[in-house]
N, C-alpha and C positions, 0 to 999 in steps of 0.2 A: 379684759385687760388679760394677756400675753403671758406664759412666768418661763423663766429659766430655770434648766435640771441641773442639780449639781451632781455633784461624782454618789456622793451616797443616794440616790433618788434611781441612778443608774445600778449602784450593786445591788437594791432592793428590787428594780426589777429584772436582775438578772439572778435572783436568789442566791445571790454571795454573801457574805459575813457583811452585812452595814454597820458593824459595829468599827469598822475602819473611819464610815467618815461620814460628818452630817447629812441630812436628808431637808433642804430647806427650801422654798420656792419662792423666791421674790419677784417684785413687779418687775415688770419688762424695762428698758430705761424712756425716760420721759425725753431728755433731750438732751443733745452729744452737746458738750462742752469742752475747751482747751483750758492749759492751766500752762505758765512756762517756770522752768525755772534757771535760777541764775548764782553761779559760784565763784567765787574767786579767792585765790590761795598766795598770800605776797610769804617767801624765804631770806632768811637772810640766815646763812650761816659758816661754819670755820669750821678746816677741817687741817688735822696735822699726823705726819708720820714720823717716826723714828723719834729721833738719834738712833741710827742700830752702829752693830761695835765696826762697820767701817767707816762712819760719820754720813750716815746717808741720811737726808733727813728729805721731810718737802711739806709747806704749810701754806693755806690758803684760803679763800674768799669766795662767796656763792651768793649769787643773789637772782630769784625766778621768782615769774609772775604770770600766772594762770589764770585765766578768764574764760569762761562756758557758760553757753545760755542756749536754750532750747522748748521749744514748743511742744505739748502732749494734748493726748484725746482721749477723752472718756466720757462713753456710751450714757454716762449719769446713773446708772443700776448703782445701790446700795447693796451691799454684800455682808454677809456674816462674820465668814473666815479672810482673812487676812492670807495670802501665800506667800508674803514677804517676811512673817514676821513666824518665827519658829514656834512660840507658846500659843499661838491662835493655831496651828495649825493641830498641837497636843490636843488643847481644850473640842476642837473638833472631831479629832479622833474619839476622844471620850463620848460626846455626844449622838454619833453614832453608835458607837459600843452600846450604850443606853436604847437608846431606839430598835436596834437590834433584837434586843432582848427581851421588848415588849413585845417585838411581830412574834418574835418565838414562840412569846407564851401564850398564844392565840391560838395556834397551829396543831394540829395534830403531828404525832412522831412521825417522822419519813419511815417509809419503809426499807426494807434493807435493801441494802445495794450493792455490788461485786465490790470488788478492791479496786481502789483510786487508779488509774491508769499514773500518776503522776508520784513525785519524791514528795514524800514531807519535808518541809520545812518547820522551823521552829516558831513560833508567834514574834517573837523578835524580827526574825530575817522577812517573813511574811509581812508583820506590817511595814518594813524600810522600801519593799516592796511595790508596796501600795502607795507610798508618798513619792518613790520614783517613779511611779505611772501617774501620778494624777498629773507630776510636774511635766513630763512629757507630752501629755494629752491637752493639758487645758483644758481649752472649752469644747474641745473636736467632742462630738457625744460617740460617732461613730468608734471612735477609741474609748471611750468610757466605759464603753458596752463591752468590747473584746478584753478588755482592765479585769470587769466584773466578772466576764465570765472566767477565767484566768484566775482570779484570786478564789472563787467558789470552789474550783477545781481542786488548786492547792487548802485548803479551808478544809475540806472533806478527806482527803490523804493525812491533815494533821490529827482529825478526829480518829483516823484509823489506827492513827500510832498513839493517841491516847491524850493529847492537847484537848483543852477544852480553850474558849473565848477569854481573853483577859475581861478584869470585872473592870469596869469606871470608874472615874474615881467620884470621889462623893459629892453629891449635887451635880452630877456630869445630867442635863436636860430631863429633871426629876419630871416633869409634867410632860414629855415623850413633844407628839408632835401640837398638843395645843398649848407650848408653848412661845411668847409670845420672840421673835427672833431677835438679836440684838442687830439691827443692819444699820453697821457704821463705818464702814470701809466702800471709800471710792477706790476704784483701780481706773488707773491713765495707763495707754498702750503709748509705745513709739509708733511713729506713720511715717512713710514718702515723702519727704517733700516739706517737712516742717518748719518756721523761722526756726533758724539755729545761726548761731557764731564761735568763735574762740578768738581766742588774740593770749602768745605766748611769747613775754622774753626773756631772754637767760645770758647772765655775766658771770662767767665764772672762769677765776685763774690759779693757777699754786704756782710757786717757785720753789723751785728748791736744789740738790744736788744728787750725785750717784757716785761712789765712787768707780773710778778709775788706775788702771797700772799707771800712769803718771799722777794720779791724788785726786781729788774731789772733785766733778765736772758739774759748773752750774748750768742750770736748765727750766725753763717754765713750759706750762702746759694750758692756755685758754684757748674755753669755749664760748662760744655766741651763739643765740637763737634771740631772730625777731618776725615773729610768723604770726600773718592776720591768716584765717581759715581758708582753705579755697575751696571750689564746691564739694569736690570728695571728703575732706576732712569734715565741712557742715553737713552732707548726708550721715557721717558717721558721727556725728554727737546727737544727731536726728534720733541713733537708737541706742541711745543711752536712756532713750524720755520712759521705761516701764518705773512707776510711783505706785504706790497706795497713799490715799490719805485716810486717815483717822477723823474721818469730822464730827467728832464729839470731845476731841484732844487738840486738835487741832497740830496733829503731826504726819511727818512722811515719814514712808520706811520704804529703799532700795536693796538693792543688791549690791552697792558699793559704789559711790563713783570716785574716780580717782584721776587724777592732773593727765592730760591727752599727752604723746608726743609731739616734738615737734623737729622741721631740719634743722639742721646748724654746720657749723661750722668749727672745726678743731683746729689749733694753731700751737705746733710743738718745734721749741726751738732749744737749739744745744750748743756752748759754746764751741768754735771749730767746725761744727757741721751746717750745711742747708737748714734755712728754717721747712719745716714740712708742713702742710696742709692739707686737709682733706675734709670732707663732706658726710655729715653722722646726721642719727636721732638723737635728740636729745630726749633725755626721761629723767624725772622727778626723781628724787633719790626713795630708796627701797622704804625705808622705815617713813619718812613721813607720809609716801602712799598710801603703806599700810595704817598709818592715823588716820588717813581723811578720810579712806574706805569706812574702815570702824566708825567714826563721828555722823559721817552722813547716811549710816544704815538707818539708822532711827535718830530723828532731831523734829525739831521743832518749827513750822513753816517758815520764819525767816531766826535768822542768828548770829552770831559770830563766838567760835573758840583762839583763844588768843594759847599759847604754851610756846617750853622749849622741852624741842626733844632731843636726847640722847644718840645719837648717831653710832652706827654699829656694822653700816656698810660702804665701802669708801667705793665711789662712784666719781672718784676727782681727776682720774688719769695722770697720778704719779707712779713712781716705781713703785712696786710693790714690796717695800724691806722696811722695817720694822715695824712697832706696832701702831695701830690705826685709833687715832682718837678725833671726835666733830661732837656738833650740839648744830641747832638750828631753832632759831627762833620763827615763830610759823601763827600767822591771822588768817585764820579762814573764816570766810563770811557766806553764805548763803541766803537766795528767797523765794519762795513758790508760792505763787500768786497765779489764781482763779481766773482769767479773763469773761 
């Protein structure tokens, strides 16, 4: 059975600081499998501006619905490291540190070498470069080997400046390569031509008045959208599909998912002026988008969240006069299912 090589093995093969990453050989993928993630978000909100010194004010409501679904693909391998979980990555660093120290303990001290040609960096900066390089390389072994060589040169420069390799956390892979790896993370990747769809409906209206030399002038702003994904949007939705599943806890991880923009229409009406109409993209309110992303970075395979969100960003289209306030009742549901 073939095995896959992680960055830790690449580092060891290049003679670099293996303490940066764990080295684990895992079974080759048994069988490709598909899964589907479906997300729905319902929003009912209210906003207000003013009254300001001149009497300017605006108030309104908005009702949004977002739904998207896509299939995503896994090769079937279980991994020990979750690339979408900072805590799992930190544990991998600790295990790699312990392994490298075990390897170094069995080798004679290296012969004296000339001063390195690269500038020394701190251990913290070296670790940050390793994490950034791993993210960039993913599973490209040529890239990983090149990264390992660069880290090795920087490590030599560090040692020339009196830095020492960091000590791994207590208990980090105490049994070295003899320890049984905890293979629990199943990674799913986006792919071209997945089964995907999206539906977005938006109904937002603000009424108010602004001060003019003739007094307060009433106005309204209406924004609407009713969009079903076209071919371009369906393909875009496909590439949201990077997901890692912890098969032992039935939890999934993402880089943070949020609602999509949709083409819509804005209509502005002012007393005594012609109606203004324009096409424009409709975007989920920023405070709600951040909450949604945080909820879907780590979640059970299916679930529901209901909450009230205090709004701090006015995206209503009202005149920006007077203090802004708002709140929204949100309902988020999702379901990740293996097919």
